[in-house]
C-alpha positions as CSV (number, residue, x, y, z in Angstrom):
1,M,124.0,-79.3,92.2
2,S,127.5,-78.2,92.1
3,A,130.0,-80.0,93.9
4,G,130.1,-78.0,97.4
5,I,127.5,-75.4,96.0
6,D,124.4,-74.8,97.9
7,Q,121.5,-74.9,95.8
8,V,119.9,-71.9,97.2
9,G,121.5,-68.3,96.5
10,G,124.9,-70.2,95.5
11,L,126.7,-70.0,99.0
12,P,129.4,-72.4,99.7
13,R,128.4,-75.2,101.4
14,I,131.1,-75.5,105.0
15,L,130.9,-78.2,107.4
16,V,131.7,-76.9,110.9
17,F,133.7,-79.4,113.3
18,S,132.5,-77.6,116.7
19,T,133.2,-78.7,120.2
20,I,130.3,-80.1,122.8
21,Y,131.5,-78.1,125.8
22,V,133.0,-75.0,124.1
23,S,132.7,-73.8,120.7
24,D,129.1,-75.3,120.3
25,P,127.7,-73.0,122.9
26,G,129.2,-70.1,120.9
27,I,127.7,-71.2,117.8
28,D,124.1,-71.8,119.3
29,L,124.7,-68.2,120.5
30,A,125.3,-66.5,117.4
31,G,122.2,-68.8,116.2
32,S,120.1,-67.3,118.7
33,R,121.1,-63.8,118.6
34,H,120.0,-64.2,114.6
35,L,123.4,-63.2,113.7
36,E,124.1,-63.1,110.0
37,Y,126.1,-65.9,108.5
38,P,125.5,-68.1,105.3
39,S,122.5,-70.3,105.6
40,S,124.7,-73.2,104.1
41,V,126.7,-73.5,107.4
42,Q,126.1,-76.9,109.0
43,T,127.6,-78.1,112.1
44,L,129.0,-81.5,113.5
45,T,129.4,-81.8,117.3
46,V,132.7,-83.6,118.3
47,P,133.8,-84.0,122.5
48,C,137.4,-82.7,121.6
49,S,138.8,-80.8,118.5
50,S,142.2,-82.7,119.0
51,G,140.1,-86.2,118.4
52,L,139.7,-84.9,114.6
53,K,141.2,-87.3,111.9
54,P,142.9,-85.7,109.1
55,A,140.9,-88.3,106.9
56,W,137.7,-86.8,108.5
57,L,138.2,-83.2,107.3
58,L,139.1,-84.7,103.7
59,H,136.2,-86.7,103.6
60,A,134.0,-83.9,104.1
61,L,135.5,-81.9,101.1
62,D,135.0,-84.9,99.2
63,R,131.4,-85.3,100.0
64,G,130.6,-81.9,98.5
65,F,131.5,-79.3,101.3
66,E,133.2,-76.6,99.5
67,G,135.1,-75.8,102.7
68,V,135.7,-77.4,106.3
69,F,136.1,-75.2,109.8
70,V,137.1,-76.5,112.9
71,A,135.8,-74.8,115.9
72,S,139.0,-75.4,118.5
73,D,138.4,-75.6,122.1
74,G,142.1,-73.8,122.2
75,E,143.1,-73.3,125.5
76,E,139.6,-73.8,127.3
77,C,139.6,-77.4,126.4
78,S,138.5,-79.4,129.8
79,F,139.9,-82.8,128.3
80,L,143.4,-81.9,127.3
81,A,146.2,-79.3,128.2
82,D,147.7,-79.2,124.8
83,C,144.4,-79.3,122.7
84,A,144.9,-76.4,120.7
85,E,148.4,-77.6,119.8
86,R,147.3,-81.0,118.9
87,T,144.5,-79.8,116.7
88,A,146.7,-77.4,114.8
89,R,149.0,-80.2,113.9
90,I,145.7,-82.6,112.5
91,V,144.9,-79.4,110.4
92,G,148.3,-79.2,109.1
93,Q,148.3,-82.8,108.2
94,A,145.4,-82.2,106.5
95,Q,146.1,-79.4,104.4
96,E,149.4,-81.3,103.7
97,A,147.1,-84.3,102.3
98,M,145.2,-81.5,100.5
99,K,148.3,-79.9,98.9
100,E,149.2,-83.3,97.6
101,R,145.9,-84.0,96.0
102,G,145.8,-80.5,94.5
103,I,142.9,-79.1,96.8
104,P,143.8,-75.6,97.8
105,A,144.7,-75.3,101.6
106,Q,142.0,-72.1,102.0
107,R,139.4,-74.4,102.2
108,L,140.2,-75.9,105.3
109,K,140.2,-73.1,108.5
110,M,141.0,-73.7,111.9
111,A,140.2,-71.1,115.0
112,A,139.3,-71.3,118.5
113,L,136.0,-70.2,119.6
114,C,134.7,-69.9,123.3
115,T,131.4,-70.4,124.9
116,V,130.4,-66.9,124.3
117,C,132.3,-66.1,121.1
118,A,129.0,-65.5,118.7
119,E,130.0,-62.4,117.0
120,P,133.6,-63.7,116.1
121,F,132.0,-67.1,114.8
122,A,129.6,-65.1,112.5
123,K,132.4,-63.1,111.4
124,Y,134.4,-66.0,110.5
125,M,131.7,-67.8,108.8
126,R,131.1,-64.7,106.8
127,E,134.7,-64.2,105.6
128,F,135.1,-68.0,104.9
129,A,132.2,-67.8,102.8
130,E,133.8,-65.1,100.8
131,T,137.1,-66.9,100.5
132,L,135.6,-70.0,99.2
133,T,133.6,-67.8,96.7
134,A,136.7,-66.1,95.3
135,L,138.4,-69.3,95.4
136,R,135.8,-70.7,92.6
137,A,137.2,-68.2,90.2
138,T,140.7,-69.7,90.6
139,S,139.7,-73.7,91.0
140,P,137.8,-75.0,88.0
141,A,136.8,-77.8,90.3
142,L,135.0,-75.7,92.5
143,A,133.0,-73.7,90.0
144,A,132.1,-76.8,88.2
């Protein structure tokens, strides 16, 4: 199997870090409503997106995920008032590390998702998969 490419249909493997109280219910709703998004999307639930570490995001890419999506709590976080800002800093730090390693920053994306954001989640995943597929043409490491 090529790095980051799903064996079925050649879809890019995407890891989504979702939050248990805010973005995860929206993602679950997308599934229960049978909304269309790539079957190669996998989720990993965390308590709060501001608790992620840049190294974890890079590790997912190193372990074969073609893209990483951080489904942030945004302004709805029940833990921290500045969760969105903290999460944005973490993603920015990870993208800087990616740049140093020659990894395209487009492989890491962040967006706020709420408890009922099923349609936006499905749309984000479709668009992210398209972006990652287009990157294959310019990044030999992804197409290999």
